[in-house]
NUKOL-378270 format. One record per residue (C-alpha): residue number from 1; residue in three letters; x, z, y. Coordinates in pm, 1 decimal. Last residue first. Layout:
<torros>
> num	residu	px	pz	py
> NUM	ALA	X	Z	Y $
...
</torros>
This chain:
<torros>
> num	residu	px	pz	py
> 356	ILE	7338.2	12614.1	24113.0 $
> 355	VAL	7024.6	12753.1	24274.7 $
> 354	ALA	6718.9	12546.9	24183.5 $
> 353	THR	6536.8	12352.4	24450.2 $
> 352	ARG	6173.6	12456.6	24467.6 $
> 351	TYR	5910.6	12193.5	24395.7 $
> 350	HIS	5556.7	12257.6	24511.5 $
> 349	ARG	5281.4	12413.0	24302.3 $
> 348	ARG	4974.5	12285.2	24123.4 $
> 347	GLU	5061.9	12453.1	23792.1 $
> 346	VAL	4973.7	12152.1	23578.7 $
> 345	TYR	5115.3	11884.5	23808.9 $
> 344	LEU	5423.3	12088.9	23899.3 $
> 343	ARG	5487.8	12145.8	23530.6 $
> 342	TRP	5451.4	11776.9	23450.2 $
> 341	LEU	5674.6	11680.1	23741.2 $
> 340	ILE	5946.8	11916.0	23618.4 $
> 339	VAL	5924.4	11776.4	23264.9 $
> 338	ALA	5948.6	11418.7	23393.7 $
> 337	LEU	6251.0	11508.7	23607.6 $
> 336	LYS	6431.6	11653.8	23306.3 $
> 335	ARG	6374.4	11330.0	23115.9 $
> 334	ALA	6487.5	11131.9	23419.8 $
> 333	VAL	6811.5	11335.2	23423.4 $
> 332	ALA	6866.8	11248.3	23056.4 $
> 331	VAL	6800.9	10884.1	23140.6 $
> 330	ILE	7056.1	10914.8	23423.5 $
> 329	ALA	7321.4	11039.4	23183.0 $
> 328	LYS	7259.3	10765.6	22929.8 $
> 327	GLN	7297.5	10495.3	23193.4 $
> 326	ALA	7609.0	10657.9	23339.5 $
> 325	ILE	7796.3	10661.9	23008.9 $
> 324	GLY	8057.8	10930.5	22935.4 $
> 323	MET	7813.6	11140.5	22735.1 $
> 322	ARG	7938.4	11494.6	22801.5 $
> 321	GLY	8088.9	11441.0	23144.0 $
> 320	LEU	7796.1	11224.4	23243.8 $
> 319	PHE	7544.9	11487.5	23136.5 $
> 318	ARG	7725.5	11753.3	23339.4 $
> 317	ASN	7756.3	11522.4	23639.4 $
> 316	TYR	7386.0	11434.7	23624.1 $
> 315	LEU	7282.1	11799.7	23619.7 $
> 314	ASP	7511.1	11876.7	23913.2 $
> 313	ARG	7355.2	11592.2	24108.6 $
> 312	ALA	7005.8	11705.9	24009.3 $
> 311	TYR	7076.4	12056.4	24139.3 $
> 310	PRO	7235.4	11919.2	24457.2 $
> 309	ASP	6912.5	11725.2	24534.7 $
> 308	TYR	6915.8	11412.4	24754.7 $
> 307	GLN	7126.9	11162.5	24559.2 $
> 306	ARG	7039.5	11284.5	24210.9 $
> 305	TRP	6670.7	11269.8	24297.9 $
> 304	MET	6719.5	10912.7	24416.3 $
> 303	TRP	6882.4	10813.0	24087.4 $
> 302	ALA	6613.1	11003.0	23896.0 $
> 301	SER	6347.3	10813.0	24088.1 $
> 300	GLU	6468.1	10486.5	23935.4 $
> 299	ILE	6463.0	10645.1	23589.3 $
> 298	LEU	6112.6	10776.8	23653.9 $
> 297	LEU	5993.7	10432.0	23759.8 $
> 296	SER	6125.3	10274.1	23440.3 $
> 295	ARG	5957.6	10538.8	23225.3 $
> 294	LEU	5632.8	10488.5	23414.3 $
> 293	ARG	5641.6	10116.5	23344.4 $
> 292	THR	5723.4	10154.5	22975.4 $
> 291	LYS	5468.5	10424.7	22897.8 $
> 290	GLY	5537.9	10516.0	22536.1 $
> 289	VAL	5750.5	10330.8	22285.6 $
> 288	PRO	6068.2	10121.5	22315.1 $
> 287	HIS	6289.6	10364.7	22122.0 $
> 286	LEU	6542.6	10586.2	22294.1 $
> 285	ARG	6855.9	10683.3	22109.8 $
> 284	GLY	6969.1	10989.2	21924.3 $
> 283	SER	7281.6	11080.4	21735.2 $
> 282	PRO	7348.9	11335.6	21466.2 $
> 281	THR	7714.8	11339.6	21354.6 $
> 280	LYS	7731.2	11215.1	20999.6 $
> 279	GLU	7797.9	11468.5	20724.9 $
> 278	GLY	7477.7	11392.7	20537.9 $
> 277	SER	7211.1	11211.4	20737.4 $
> 276	HIS	7101.9	11262.6	21096.1 $
> 275	ARG	6893.5	11020.5	21299.7 $
> 274	VAL	6767.2	11170.2	21626.3 $
> 273	MET	6499.4	10979.7	21817.3 $
> 272	PRO	6564.0	11039.0	22186.8 $
> 271	ALA	6269.3	11164.1	22397.6 $
> 270	LEU	6207.5	10951.7	22706.4 $
> 269	GLY	5925.8	10739.2	22561.2 $
> 268	LEU	5670.2	10880.4	22804.7 $
> 267	TYR	5459.5	11043.9	22533.4 $
> 266	SER	5776.0	11180.1	22369.2 $
> 265	THR	5888.2	11329.2	22700.1 $
> 264	VAL	5550.0	11496.3	22746.4 $
> 263	GLU	5533.6	11630.1	22390.2 $
> 262	GLU	5883.9	11774.2	22421.6 $
> 261	ALA	5774.2	11964.8	22732.3 $
> 260	ARG	5528.4	12162.8	22521.3 $
> 259	GLU	5152.3	12219.2	22515.9 $
> 258	PHE	5034.7	11882.4	22646.7 $
> 257	ARG	4657.6	11861.8	22694.8 $
> 256	GLU	4698.1	12024.6	23036.3 $
> 255	PRO	4822.6	11693.5	23174.6 $
> 254	SER	4468.3	11547.6	23168.1 $
> 253	PHE	4578.3	11198.6	23277.1 $
> 252	LEU	4950.5	11128.0	23245.9 $
> 251	GLU	4910.5	10761.2	23339.6 $
> 250	LEU	4704.1	10839.4	23649.8 $
> 249	MET	4916.0	11124.3	23783.1 $
> 248	PHE	5254.9	10973.9	23698.0 $
> 247	THR	5161.4	10638.7	23850.3 $
> 246	THR	5043.3	10806.8	24169.7 $
> 245	ALA	5358.4	11018.1	24195.4 $
> 244	VAL	5587.8	10721.0	24128.1 $
> 243	VAL	5411.1	10498.9	24383.2 $
> 242	GLU	5389.7	10769.2	24650.6 $
> 241	GLY	5752.8	10869.7	24637.1 $
> 240	VAL	5963.8	11092.9	24417.8 $
> 239	GLY	6322.3	11101.0	24548.3 $
> 238	PRO	6322.0	11467.1	24646.0 $
> 237	VAL	6047.3	11653.8	24455.2 $
> 236	SER	5767.4	11749.3	24694.8 $
> 235	GLN	5599.5	11421.0	24605.2 $
> 234	LEU	5463.8	11573.7	24285.8 $
> 233	CYS	5310.0	11869.7	24466.7 $
> 232	ALA	5164.3	11642.7	24735.2 $
> 231	LEU	4991.6	11433.7	24470.0 $
> 230	ALA	4843.3	11745.9	24314.5 $
> 229	PRO	4711.4	11858.7	24653.0 $
> 228	GLY	4569.1	11509.6	24727.0 $
> 227	ASP	4339.7	11489.4	24426.6 $
> 226	GLN	4051.6	11349.9	24633.8 $
> 225	ARG	4296.4	11104.6	24790.1 $
> 224	VAL	4389.5	10961.4	24452.0 $
> 223	THR	4134.1	10678.7	24457.9 $
> 222	GLN	4154.1	10611.1	24831.7 $
> 221	ARG	4530.0	10568.6	24801.0 $
> 220	LEU	4474.0	10336.6	24505.9 $
> 219	GLN	4239.1	10121.9	24713.1 $
> 218	GLU	4505.4	10097.5	24983.2 $
> 217	GLU	4757.1	9988.5	24719.3 $
> 216	VAL	4512.5	9723.5	24595.8 $
> 215	GLU	4470.0	9579.8	24945.2 $
> 214	SER	4840.2	9572.6	25025.8 $
> 213	LEU	4920.0	9409.1	24691.5 $
> 212	GLU	4652.0	9143.3	24743.8 $
> 211	LYS	4797.1	9051.2	25082.5 $
> 210	GLN	5148.6	9022.1	24944.7 $
> 209	TYR	5023.7	8830.5	24640.9 $
> 208	PHE	4838.6	8578.6	24859.0 $
> 207	SER	5135.3	8534.2	25094.1 $
> 206	LEU	5363.0	8456.2	24800.2 $
> 205	GLU	5121.2	8194.4	24670.3 $
> 204	ARG	5108.7	8035.8	25014.1 $
> 203	LEU	5488.6	8045.6	25023.9 $
> 202	HIS	5512.8	7871.7	24687.2 $
> 201	SER	5278.2	7595.9	24803.2 $
> 200	GLU	5478.3	7558.4	25125.3 $
> 199	LEU	5794.9	7513.7	24919.4 $
> 198	THR	5637.6	7236.5	24713.2 $
> 197	LEU	5516.1	7063.1	25028.2 $
> 196	ARG	5868.9	7092.0	25167.7 $
> 195	ALA	6004.5	6925.6	24853.3 $
> 194	HIS	5756.5	6643.7	24909.7 $
> 193	PRO	5876.2	6597.9	25269.5 $
> 192	GLU	6250.0	6604.1	25180.0 $
> 191	MET	6450.5	6906.3	25288.1 $
> 190	PRO	6620.6	7069.2	25587.3 $
> 189	LEU	6585.3	7451.0	25581.6 $
> 188	GLU	6392.1	7594.5	25876.1 $
> 187	ARG	6090.6	7678.8	25661.1 $
> 186	LEU	6303.0	7905.5	25444.6 $
> 185	ALA	6433.5	8100.4	25744.4 $
> 184	GLU	6077.8	8163.0	25865.5 $
> 183	GLU	5978.6	8286.6	25519.9 $
> 182	ALA	6275.3	8523.7	25503.2 $
> 181	THR	6215.5	8679.7	25847.1 $
> 180	ARG	6042.0	8984.5	25699.8 $
> 179	ARG	6340.7	9056.2	25479.9 $
> 178	TRP	6369.4	8947.2	25121.9 $
> 177	ARG	6671.8	9149.7	25010.3 $
> 176	ARG	6863.0	8832.2	24929.3 $
> 175	THR	6603.7	8614.3	25100.8 $
> 174	GLN	6725.6	8684.3	25457.0 $
> 173	THR	7073.3	8553.0	25369.3 $
> 172	PRO	6928.5	8206.4	25336.2 $
> 171	GLU	6992.2	8034.8	25000.4 $
> 170	PRO	7187.4	7713.5	25037.7 $
> 169	LEU	7008.8	7397.6	24922.8 $
> 168	GLY	7096.0	7209.3	24604.2 $
> 167	LEU	6736.3	7109.5	24538.1 $
> 166	PHE	6732.1	7291.8	24202.5 $
> 165	LEU	6897.0	7599.5	24354.3 $
> 164	LEU	6643.5	7604.4	24634.8 $
> 163	LEU	6362.0	7571.8	24382.7 $
> 162	GLY	6506.6	7857.5	24176.4 $
> 161	LYS	6508.4	8079.0	24484.3 $
> 160	ILE	6140.9	8001.8	24537.4 $
> 159	ARG	6068.7	8064.3	24169.1 $
> 158	GLN	6243.1	8403.4	24191.0 $
> 157	LYS	6027.9	8499.9	24487.1 $
> 156	CYS	5715.2	8414.0	24287.5 $
> 155	ARG	5845.1	8612.6	23991.5 $
> 154	ARG	5882.8	8920.8	24211.5 $
> 153	LEU	5533.2	8886.0	24351.9 $
> 152	SER	5387.8	8838.2	24004.7 $
> 151	ASP	5559.3	9157.6	23886.0 $
> 150	VAL	5430.2	9350.2	24187.5 $
> 149	ILE	5081.5	9210.0	24122.9 $
> 148	ASP	5096.5	9330.3	23762.9 $
> 147	HIS	5200.8	9678.7	23882.0 $
> 146	ARG	4900.2	9698.5	24113.7 $
> 145	ARG	4671.8	9581.8	23833.4 $
> 144	ARG	4815.8	9862.1	23623.9 $
> 143	LEU	4702.0	10113.2	23884.6 $
> 142	LEU	4353.9	9959.5	23903.5 $
> 141	SER	4323.1	9971.6	23523.9 $
> 140	ARG	4444.4	10331.7	23525.8 $
> 139	GLN	4163.6	10429.5	23759.9 $
> 138	ALA	3905.8	10261.5	23535.7 $
> 137	GLU	4036.8	10445.9	23229.9 $
> 136	GLN	4022.4	10776.7	23414.1 $
> 135	ARG	3662.9	10710.1	23517.2 $
> 134	PRO	3558.4	10605.3	23166.6 $
> 133	THR	3715.4	10926.9	23031.8 $
> 132	PRO	4053.7	10900.7	22868.0 $
> 131	VAL	4102.6	10924.0	22490.2 $
> 130	ALA	4416.3	11107.6	22380.9 $
> 129	ILE	4591.1	10967.5	22075.1 $
> 128	SER	4476.6	11050.3	21726.2 $
> 127	ARG	4713.2	11160.3	21451.8 $
> 126	ILE	4678.3	10983.1	21118.5 $
> 125	LEU	4866.7	11113.6	20814.3 $
> 124	GLY	4606.5	11374.9	20719.2 $
> 123	LYS	4573.4	11254.1	20360.2 $
> 122	ALA	4213.7	11135.8	20407.3 $
> 121	ALA	4312.0	10957.7	20729.5 $
> 120	TYR	4597.7	10776.1	20556.7 $
> 119	ASP	4363.8	10657.0	20279.6 $
> 118	ALA	4102.4	10534.6	20527.8 $
> 117	LEU	4373.1	10354.7	20726.2 $
> 116	ARG	4510.8	10193.5	20410.2 $
> 115	LEU	4166.4	10068.9	20309.3 $
> 114	CYS	4109.5	9930.8	20660.2 $
> 113	ASP	4433.6	9734.9	20640.8 $
> 112	LEU	4369.1	9607.3	20288.3 $
> 111	ARG	4035.6	9458.0	20393.1 $
> 110	ASP	4179.0	9302.1	20707.6 $
> 109	THR	4452.3	9142.0	20500.4 $
> 108	LYS	4820.7	9211.9	20450.1 $
> 107	ALA	5007.0	9164.4	20123.9 $
> 106	GLY	5342.2	9337.0	20099.1 $
> 105	ALA	5653.6	9399.5	20302.9 $
> 104	THR	5887.8	9667.5	20173.3 $
> 103	VAL	5924.2	10012.3	20325.4 $
> 102	ALA	5549.2	10043.1	20375.8 $
> 101	ARG	5435.9	10149.3	20721.4 $
> 100	PRO	5298.6	10481.6	20842.2 $
> 99	ILE	5096.6	10455.3	21167.1 $
> 98	ARG	5275.9	10594.3	21472.8 $
> 97	SER	5380.1	10262.6	21629.6 $
> 96	PRO	5020.0	10135.8	21609.1 $
> 95	ALA	4899.1	10437.3	21813.3 $
> 94	ALA	4617.9	10601.8	21621.0 $
> 93	MET	4253.0	10633.1	21718.1 $
> 92	LEU	4117.8	10904.3	21489.3 $
> 91	PRO	3749.3	10933.2	21578.0 $
> 90	ARG	3560.9	11245.3	21463.9 $
> 89	MET	3185.3	11200.0	21456.2 $
> 88	GLY	2921.5	11386.2	21657.4 $
> 87	ALA	2741.3	11074.1	21780.4 $
> 86	SER	2899.0	11112.9	22127.0 $
> 85	ARG	3238.8	11113.6	21957.4 $
> 84	LEU	3170.8	10786.8	21776.6 $
> 83	ALA	3057.7	10612.8	22096.0 $
> 82	ARG	3351.3	10753.1	22292.4 $
> 81	ALA	3599.5	10636.9	22028.4 $
> 80	LEU	3447.1	10287.5	22021.3 $
> 79	GLY	3474.5	10255.2	22398.5 $
> 78	PHE	3836.1	10372.9	22387.7 $
> 77	GLY	3941.8	10128.9	22116.2 $
> 76	THR	3842.5	9797.0	22271.6 $
> 75	PRO	4184.9	9680.8	22394.5 $
> 74	GLY	4364.7	9840.1	22099.2 $
> 73	ALA	4439.4	10167.4	21926.0 $
> 72	GLU	4445.9	10136.3	21548.8 $
> 71	TYR	4162.8	10278.9	21343.2 $
> 70	ALA	4069.0	10603.0	21168.6 $
> 69	ILE	3724.0	10758.4	21127.2 $
> 68	GLY	3732.9	11120.5	21014.2 $
> 67	GLY	3564.0	11367.9	20780.0 $
> 66	VAL	3225.3	11197.5	20794.7 $
> 65	ARG	2945.5	11368.3	20607.1 $
> 64	ILE	2718.3	11097.5	20471.6 $
> 63	CYS	2363.5	10987.5	20551.4 $
> 62	PHE	2441.9	10617.5	20485.9 $
> 61	ARG	2225.0	10511.2	20780.7 $
> 60	GLN	2437.9	10720.2	21014.6 $
> 59	ILE	2734.9	10495.4	20938.2 $
> 58	VAL	2537.2	10179.2	21013.7 $
> 57	GLY	2391.6	10324.7	21334.9 $
> 56	VAL	2735.4	10427.3	21459.9 $
> 55	LEU	2858.1	10075.6	21389.1 $
> 54	GLY	2571.1	9930.5	21590.5 $
> 53	LEU	2661.4	10156.2	21880.9 $
> 52	PRO	3023.7	10040.4	21866.9 $
> 51	ASP	2937.0	9669.5	21823.8 $
> 50	ALA	3194.3	9441.7	21662.1 $
> 49	PRO	2966.5	9297.6	21395.6 $
> 48	CYS	2982.4	9442.7	21042.0 $
> 47	VAL	3207.9	9395.6	20740.8 $
> 46	LEU	3213.0	9601.5	20421.0 $
> 45	THR	3457.9	9789.6	20202.1 $
> 44	VAL	3418.9	10040.2	19919.3 $
> 43	ALA	3654.6	10318.3	19823.6 $
> 42	LYS	3751.2	10538.3	19530.9 $
> 41	GLY	3984.2	10833.3	19594.6 $
> 40	ASP	3765.5	11102.2	19432.6 $
> 39	ILE	3671.3	11241.0	19777.3 $
> 38	ARG	3516.5	10908.7	19868.1 $
> 37	ARG	3673.7	10646.8	20092.4 $
> 36	LEU	3456.9	10416.8	20304.2 $
> 35	ALA	3645.3	10106.4	20424.2 $
> 34	LEU	3520.4	9912.6	20725.1 $
> 33	HIS	3614.3	9572.9	20868.3 $
> 32	TYR	3477.2	9547.1	21221.7 $
> 31	SER	3399.5	9206.4	21370.1 $
> 30	ARG	3405.7	8997.1	21686.8 $
> 29	LYS	3704.3	9127.0	21884.8 $
> 28	HIS	3869.3	9292.8	21589.4 $
> 27	VAL	3898.2	9650.4	21467.1 $
> 26	ASP	4024.3	9725.7	21117.9 $
> 25	ILE	3829.6	10041.5	21046.8 $
> 24	GLY	3912.8	10320.9	20803.9 $
> 23	ILE	3649.2	10575.0	20706.7 $
> 22	PHE	3700.4	10912.2	20544.2 $
> 21	PHE	3405.0	11061.1	20359.1 $
> 20	PRO	3355.7	11436.8	20339.5 $
> 19	HIS	3158.7	11578.1	20043.3 $
> 18	THR	2792.4	11677.3	20070.1 $
> 17	GLU	2668.9	11318.7	20038.3 $
> 16	PHE	2873.1	11254.7	19724.3 $
> 15	GLY	2586.4	11203.9	19478.2 $
> 14	LYS	2496.0	10864.3	19618.2 $
> 13	VAL	2780.3	10728.0	19831.7 $
> 12	PHE	2835.2	10417.6	19615.4 $
> 11	GLN	2462.9	10356.2	19568.4 $
> 10	GLN	2423.1	10356.5	19944.6 $
> 9	VAL	2711.4	10109.1	19967.1 $
> 8	SER	2534.4	9882.5	19717.8 $
> 7	SER	2218.8	9897.3	19929.7 $
> 6	LEU	2415.1	9811.8	20242.4 $
> 5	SER	2527.0	9485.9	20088.7 $
> 4	THR	2898.7	9412.1	20072.1 $
> 3	ARG	3015.6	9096.8	20249.3 $
> 2	ALA	2823.0	9204.9	20556.0 $
> 1	MET	2685.8	8929.1	20778.0 $
</torros>
């Protein structure tokens, strides 16, 4: 039930129909809080149910010219953006980390949030993120499910090792790198009957995740098989395997939308944020933004790339000599690797080792 009647909103927009209105939305699971901002800076707010098509109908009912509709990206943001775009409106779905914030903390309500978003949109301070197609979004969900299973599998192994530590039992050597004979070695350990039941429960859980991981990985192979040439181009780089190439392809959907290498590294969270003031030496550090999982995989691949490619090894040595810290040097190599992969993906060509 709207807190502001639709008739009062129609009175608010009367006489300004030819001027652009900017709308801010505070998106929630069950409700949308809207703010309509006129060209003179005045605004009105209302609440409507969380229904993208219903929201489109409400906005169209006002018969206004929409300059932009801004809201924070969230679990339901892509569906709303597609509904607005199909109705001829301009959605501005902003990453929460890219929305301007006040220096000092102030009052925060849903009404104030949507008013701020409408004001930022009118001033051109909101930059929309890319909106994937329903197919691309579905593919990414399967990829992220694969990563979730890998995390669950690792935690399950850690719980088994924690159980052995709790029971005071020695850890078999097979579990250090978790070889195929690890489960057999665990079952041979002497323990009390109830402790053995606990171990068997953990092993059943482990077996489930292993089977589920194999099935999801096979489904991913079927998913990217139709784009096999691009996958082969990415895997032509030494140290880049199937998992990294698949993750790069699906997370960096529509790579042609990036115009510069700096945009790619910023999207992945590999671009350092430089802070320079006065006579201080400018320094940059990475901020926890962008694609965390892909960034981690690229750093792991950078170590392998350094091992197998003389060009990458020379690159790493130069960065290490300048920075003096191995972790910083390998991140710089990973940044270079990300740019190379992006170019290979766009140009559909194989990697050629550079001449040192």
